[in-house]
C-alpha positions as CSV (number, residue, x, y, z in Angstrom):
1,H,-156.4,-46.9,-11.4
2,V,-154.0,-46.1,-8.6
3,S,-155.2,-45.4,-5.1
4,E,-152.7,-44.4,-2.3
5,E,-154.4,-44.1,1.1
6,E,-153.6,-41.1,3.2
7,Q,-154.0,-43.0,6.4
8,Y,-150.5,-44.3,7.1
9,L,-149.7,-47.8,8.4
10,A,-146.7,-46.5,10.4
11,Q,-145.1,-43.2,11.1
12,L,-141.4,-42.8,10.6
13,W,-139.2,-41.8,13.5
14,A,-139.1,-38.1,14.5
15,G,-141.8,-37.2,12.0
16,Y,-139.7,-37.9,8.9
17,G,-142.5,-39.4,6.9
18,G,-144.7,-42.5,6.9
19,V,-145.5,-45.9,5.4
20,Y,-148.7,-46.1,3.3
21,P,-150.7,-48.8,1.5
22,L,-151.1,-48.4,-2.3
23,S,-153.7,-50.2,-4.4
24,V,-153.3,-50.6,-8.2
25,T,-156.4,-51.8,-10.2
26,Y,-155.8,-53.2,-13.7
27,H,-158.9,-52.3,-15.8
28,N,-158.4,-55.0,-18.3
29,N,-158.9,-57.8,-15.8
30,R,-160.0,-55.8,-12.8
31,R,-157.1,-57.3,-10.8
32,V,-156.0,-55.4,-7.7
33,R,-152.4,-55.4,-6.6
34,Q,-151.2,-54.1,-3.3
35,F,-148.0,-52.3,-2.7
36,I,-146.3,-50.3,0.1
37,V,-145.1,-46.8,-0.3
38,K,-142.5,-45.4,2.2
39,R,-142.4,-41.7,1.9
40,V,-139.6,-39.8,3.6
41,N,-139.9,-36.0,3.8
42,P,-137.6,-34.7,6.6
43,P,-138.2,-31.4,8.2
44,S,-136.5,-28.8,6.0
45,S,-135.1,-26.9,8.9
46,S,-133.3,-29.9,10.5
47,S,-129.6,-29.7,10.8
48,S,-127.8,-31.9,13.4
49,T,-125.7,-35.0,13.8
50,S,-128.9,-36.9,14.4
51,H,-130.5,-35.5,11.2
52,D,-127.5,-36.3,9.1
53,R,-127.5,-39.9,10.5
54,K,-131.1,-40.3,9.5
55,I,-130.6,-39.0,6.0
56,R,-127.7,-41.3,5.4
57,S,-129.8,-44.2,6.8
58,Y,-132.3,-43.8,3.9
59,Y,-129.6,-43.8,1.3
60,I,-128.3,-46.9,3.0
61,E,-131.7,-48.5,2.8
62,A,-132.0,-47.6,-0.9
63,N,-128.7,-49.3,-1.5
64,F,-129.8,-52.3,0.4
65,Y,-133.0,-52.8,-1.6
66,Q,-131.3,-52.2,-4.9
67,E,-128.2,-54.4,-4.5
68,I,-128.4,-56.6,-1.4
69,A,-132.1,-57.7,-1.3
70,P,-131.8,-59.4,-4.8
71,I,-129.0,-61.6,-3.4
72,V,-131.3,-62.7,-0.6
73,H,-134.2,-63.3,-2.9
74,E,-132.1,-65.4,-5.3
75,L,-130.9,-67.7,-2.5
76,T,-134.3,-68.1,-0.9
77,N,-135.8,-68.9,-4.3
78,T,-133.1,-71.6,-5.0
79,T,-132.4,-73.1,-1.6
80,P,-134.4,-74.1,1.5
81,L,-133.4,-70.8,3.3
82,E,-136.3,-68.8,4.6
83,C,-135.5,-65.1,4.8
84,A,-138.5,-63.1,3.6
85,L,-138.2,-59.3,3.0
86,P,-139.8,-56.8,0.7
87,E,-139.1,-56.6,-3.0
88,S,-138.4,-53.1,-4.4
89,Y,-140.0,-51.8,-7.6
90,S,-138.9,-48.2,-7.6
91,I,-136.8,-46.0,-5.4
92,V,-136.5,-42.3,-5.8
93,C,-134.0,-40.2,-3.8
94,T,-133.8,-36.4,-4.4
95,A,-132.0,-33.4,-3.0
96,D,-131.9,-29.7,-4.0
97,D,-129.0,-28.0,-5.6
98,N,-127.4,-27.4,-2.2
99,D,-127.5,-31.1,-1.4
100,S,-130.1,-30.4,1.3
101,N,-133.9,-30.9,1.6
102,H,-133.5,-34.6,0.8
103,S,-136.6,-36.7,0.1
104,F,-137.1,-40.4,-0.6
105,R,-139.9,-42.6,-2.0
106,F,-139.7,-46.4,-1.8
107,L,-142.3,-48.6,-3.7
108,L,-142.2,-52.0,-2.1
109,S,-144.1,-55.2,-2.1
110,D,-146.8,-55.6,0.5
111,L,-146.0,-58.5,2.8
112,R,-149.2,-58.3,4.8
113,Y,-151.1,-60.9,2.8
114,D,-148.5,-63.6,3.4
115,Y,-147.4,-62.3,6.8
116,P,-150.5,-60.7,8.4
117,D,-149.5,-60.9,12.0
118,A,-147.7,-57.8,13.2
119,T,-147.6,-59.2,16.7
120,V,-147.0,-57.2,19.8
121,R,-145.6,-60.1,21.8
122,L,-142.9,-62.5,20.9
123,D,-143.8,-65.8,22.5
124,E,-141.5,-68.9,22.3
125,L,-142.6,-69.9,18.8
126,R,-142.2,-66.4,17.3
127,T,-139.0,-65.8,19.1
128,H,-137.6,-69.0,17.6
129,T,-139.0,-68.0,14.2
130,A,-137.3,-64.6,14.4
131,I,-134.0,-66.2,15.4
132,R,-134.1,-68.6,12.5
133,W,-134.8,-65.7,10.2
134,L,-131.6,-64.0,11.5
135,S,-129.6,-67.2,11.1
136,S,-130.7,-67.3,7.4
137,F,-129.9,-63.7,6.7
138,H,-126.6,-63.8,8.4
139,S,-125.5,-67.0,6.7
140,I,-126.0,-65.4,3.3
141,F,-123.3,-62.8,4.0
142,W,-121.2,-64.7,6.6
143,E,-117.5,-63.8,6.0
144,R,-118.3,-62.6,2.4
145,T,-115.1,-60.6,2.5
146,D,-115.5,-58.9,-0.9
147,L,-119.0,-57.5,-0.1
148,L,-118.2,-56.7,3.6
149,Q,-115.0,-54.8,2.6
150,R,-117.0,-52.8,0.1
151,C,-119.3,-51.7,2.9
152,E,-116.2,-50.7,5.0
153,N,-114.5,-48.7,2.2
154,N,-117.4,-46.5,1.1
155,N,-120.9,-45.4,1.9
156,F,-122.6,-48.4,0.3
157,L,-123.9,-49.7,3.6
158,W,-122.9,-48.8,7.2
159,E,-119.3,-49.6,8.0
160,Y,-120.7,-50.8,11.4
161,G,-124.2,-52.1,11.4
162,G,-126.7,-50.9,14.0
163,Y,-127.9,-47.4,14.9
164,W,-126.1,-47.4,18.2
165,H,-122.5,-47.6,16.9
166,L,-120.2,-45.7,19.3
167,R,-118.7,-43.3,16.7
168,T,-122.2,-42.0,15.8
169,R,-123.3,-41.9,19.5
170,L,-120.6,-39.9,21.2
171,D,-123.2,-37.5,22.7
172,E,-125.0,-40.4,24.3
173,L,-121.7,-41.6,25.7
174,E,-121.2,-38.3,27.4
175,D,-124.7,-38.4,28.7
176,I,-124.1,-41.6,30.7
177,D,-124.7,-40.6,34.4
178,T,-121.5,-41.4,36.4
179,S,-122.3,-39.0,39.2
180,S,-122.6,-41.8,41.8
181,S,-119.2,-43.1,42.9
182,S,-120.8,-46.6,43.2
183,S,-122.4,-46.5,39.8
184,W,-121.5,-49.3,37.5
185,S,-122.1,-46.9,34.6
186,S,-118.7,-45.4,35.3
187,A,-117.2,-48.7,34.3
188,L,-119.5,-49.0,31.3
189,K,-118.3,-45.5,30.0
190,L,-114.6,-46.2,30.6
191,C,-114.6,-49.5,28.7
192,A,-116.8,-48.3,25.8
193,T,-114.0,-47.7,23.4
194,A,-112.3,-51.0,24.2
195,I,-115.5,-52.9,23.7
196,D,-116.2,-51.1,20.4
197,E,-112.6,-51.7,19.2
198,R,-112.6,-55.4,20.1
199,M,-116.0,-56.0,18.6
200,N,-115.5,-54.2,15.3
201,A,-111.8,-54.7,14.6
202,G,-110.9,-58.0,16.3
203,G,-110.2,-60.9,14.0
204,G,-110.7,-59.0,10.7
205,M,-113.7,-60.5,8.8
206,Q,-113.9,-63.7,10.8
207,F,-117.5,-64.2,12.1
208,K,-118.5,-60.9,10.5
209,T,-121.7,-60.6,8.4
210,L,-124.3,-58.1,7.5
211,C,-126.5,-57.1,10.4
212,H,-130.1,-56.0,10.0
213,G,-129.3,-53.2,12.4
214,D,-132.7,-52.6,14.0
215,F,-134.1,-56.1,14.6
216,K,-137.1,-55.6,16.9
217,K,-140.7,-56.8,16.9
218,D,-141.9,-53.5,15.3
219,N,-139.9,-54.5,12.1
220,L,-141.2,-58.1,12.0
221,L,-144.3,-59.6,10.3
222,F,-145.4,-63.2,11.0
223,T,-147.7,-65.8,9.5
224,M,-150.8,-66.4,11.5
225,D,-149.4,-69.6,12.9
226,G,-146.1,-67.9,13.9
227,A,-144.0,-70.4,12.0
228,N,-142.5,-67.9,9.5
229,C,-141.7,-64.3,9.5
230,A,-140.5,-61.4,7.3
231,A,-138.4,-58.4,8.2
232,V,-138.6,-54.8,7.1
233,D,-136.7,-51.5,7.6
234,F,-133.1,-51.9,6.6
235,Q,-131.9,-48.3,7.3
236,Y,-129.1,-49.4,9.6
237,C,-127.8,-52.5,7.8
238,G,-124.1,-52.9,7.9
239,V,-121.1,-55.0,8.9
240,G,-120.7,-56.6,12.3
241,Y,-121.2,-59.6,14.5
242,G,-124.7,-61.1,13.9
243,M,-125.1,-61.1,17.7
244,K,-125.9,-57.4,17.5
245,D,-129.2,-58.3,16.0
246,V,-129.8,-61.2,18.5
247,V,-129.0,-58.8,21.4
248,M,-131.5,-56.2,20.2
249,L,-134.2,-58.8,19.6
250,I,-133.8,-60.4,23.1
251,V,-133.5,-57.1,25.0
252,S,-136.2,-55.2,23.2
253,S,-138.8,-57.7,22.2
254,V,-138.9,-61.3,23.4
255,S,-141.3,-62.2,26.2
256,R,-139.7,-62.1,29.7
257,E,-140.4,-65.8,30.1
258,M,-138.0,-66.5,27.2
259,I,-135.1,-65.0,29.1
260,G,-136.0,-66.1,32.6
261,G,-138.1,-63.1,33.7
262,H,-137.3,-62.5,37.4
263,A,-135.2,-65.7,37.8
264,T,-131.6,-65.6,39.1
265,L,-128.8,-64.5,36.8
266,P,-127.5,-68.1,36.4
267,Q,-131.0,-69.2,35.4
268,Q,-131.3,-66.3,32.9
269,K,-127.9,-67.2,31.4
270,E,-129.2,-70.8,30.9
271,K,-132.2,-69.5,29.1
272,E,-130.0,-67.1,27.1
273,G,-127.8,-70.1,26.1
274,V,-130.8,-72.0,24.7
275,L,-131.5,-69.1,22.3
276,L,-127.9,-68.7,21.3
277,E,-127.6,-72.4,20.6
278,L,-130.7,-72.3,18.5
279,Y,-129.2,-69.5,16.4
280,R,-125.8,-71.2,16.2
281,A,-127.1,-74.6,15.1
282,A,-129.4,-73.0,12.4
283,L,-126.6,-70.7,11.2
284,V,-124.2,-73.7,10.7
285,Q,-126.9,-75.7,9.0
286,N,-127.6,-72.8,6.6
287,L,-123.9,-72.3,5.9
288,R,-123.7,-76.0,4.9
289,I,-126.7,-75.5,2.5
290,I,-125.0,-72.5,0.9
291,G,-121.8,-74.5,0.7
292,R,-119.3,-71.6,0.4
293,L,-117.3,-72.1,3.6
294,P,-114.9,-75.1,4.2
295,Q,-115.5,-77.4,7.2
296,D,-112.7,-75.9,9.3
297,R,-114.4,-72.4,9.2
298,L,-117.7,-74.0,10.2
299,D,-115.9,-75.7,13.1
300,D,-114.8,-72.3,14.4
301,I,-118.4,-71.3,15.0
302,T,-118.5,-72.8,18.5
303,P,-120.9,-72.1,21.4
304,E,-118.0,-70.3,23.2
305,A,-117.4,-68.0,20.2
306,I,-121.0,-67.1,19.8
307,R,-121.4,-66.4,23.5
308,G,-118.4,-64.1,23.5
309,Q,-119.8,-62.2,20.6
310,Y,-123.1,-62.0,22.3
311,E,-121.6,-60.6,25.5
312,L,-119.6,-58.0,23.6
313,A,-122.7,-56.9,21.7
314,L,-124.8,-56.8,24.9
315,I,-122.3,-54.5,26.7
316,D,-122.2,-52.3,23.6
317,Y,-126.0,-52.0,23.3
318,V,-126.4,-51.3,27.0
319,R,-123.8,-48.6,26.7
320,F,-125.9,-46.9,24.2
321,M,-129.1,-47.2,26.3
322,A,-127.3,-45.9,29.4
323,G,-126.9,-42.6,27.6
324,W,-129.9,-42.5,25.4
325,G,-132.5,-44.1,27.7
326,F,-133.5,-47.6,28.6
327,W,-136.3,-49.2,26.7
328,G,-137.5,-52.7,25.9
329,V,-139.0,-55.8,27.6
330,N,-135.8,-57.1,29.1
331,C,-133.8,-54.1,30.2
332,E,-133.5,-55.4,33.8
333,Y,-132.0,-58.6,32.5
334,A,-129.6,-56.7,30.2
335,T,-128.3,-54.3,32.9
336,N,-127.9,-57.1,35.5
337,R,-126.0,-59.3,32.9
338,V,-123.7,-56.4,31.9
339,Q,-122.9,-55.4,35.5
340,D,-121.9,-59.0,36.2
341,L,-119.8,-59.1,33.0
342,L,-118.0,-55.9,33.8
343,Q,-117.0,-57.3,37.2
344,H,-115.6,-60.5,35.6
345,I,-113.8,-58.6,32.8
346,A,-112.1,-56.3,35.4
347,G,-111.2,-59.4,37.4
348,S,-109.4,-60.9,34.4
349,C,-107.0,-58.1,34.5
350,D,-106.3,-58.2,38.2
351,E,-108.2,-60.6,40.6
352,N,-108.1,-58.0,43.3
353,N,-110.1,-55.6,41.0
354,E,-113.0,-57.9,40.4
355,S,-115.2,-56.1,42.9
356,R,-114.0,-52.6,42.0
357,G,-113.6,-52.5,38.3
358,R,-114.8,-49.0,38.3
359,S,-111.3,-47.9,39.4
360,L,-109.6,-49.2,36.2
361,S,-108.4,-46.6,33.7
362,S,-109.5,-46.7,30.1
363,E,-106.2,-48.3,29.1
364,Q,-106.6,-50.9,31.9
365,W,-110.1,-51.7,30.6
366,R,-108.6,-52.2,27.1
367,D,-106.1,-54.8,28.5
368,A,-108.9,-56.5,30.5
369,V,-111.3,-56.7,27.5
370,Y,-108.7,-58.2,25.2
371,K,-107.7,-60.6,27.9
372,Y,-111.2,-61.7,28.6
373,Y,-112.1,-61.8,24.9
374,P,-108.9,-62.8,23.1
375,I,-108.8,-62.7,19.4
């Protein structure tokens, strides 16, 4: 007997569908098994850049569960790595003869028994648990050139992980308010292309991995004691610095106390550094467990390298929010941190410009970004 409840567990963004529980009862032994069904039925009249991006994201998620998730499951079953995510049992993607009116149905394992805590607040323990999950996930694909290049060369996964990538968010870039002559957002808009270019092209595949792409508390489930977690929703999985996921987690979800709350910027940077070092140490440890990279490649993963990647990803994420709308627990920290970074980046180009980086041209911003974050 199959029973799919009509009351959804979660509604998909923009009314594109929902996530529902499914119970299957086996009559021979009366055993009941729980599943999750993710049903995607986009509005048939939709036609826009945003709609096309969402449709592609569900094809990406299908590819992830069919080809990437098994790699994760195999490693977590054979090594000490902890990186729980759903198993997929069936994925159906359909479109009409005109390649429109797409629909999707995912049949996935139900993680709620093992991870029943869909917490609304990430305290210290759960923040550390989420960061360790990221370090495990990123280590599995860290500098896996063959797989990462496959993502870059076709539509297998996103060429650039994360839903705020600049090339897909040009409307939001234009929407950044630069009407005030003293607005730091003018600098943010002018340096956007340089930040994007440096973050995504700099250094080839060095330090690159697969990013979750939407790593926030809404996509995390925890054990009741908070010591372990699982992640869901892989629509925006793709190539990039793992720091993209760390940035989104910190800005959107961790408690203010974890990043210093209303402390001074130096104090917030110190708190930030604690979280980045936790990630880095766990990442290196996991890479040693996997045993694929030589020691000299592990030695390159320095605190300075991780901090530089974090700062680039933070500027990039704030750029998106400045045009789309700010949200999350730690937006004030993020904007203050980025304003300070932009001043220092501008100052690296010309010390006399440190307090007036907004006057730099786009080309001068590019020179400054590459000088401040050399490859």
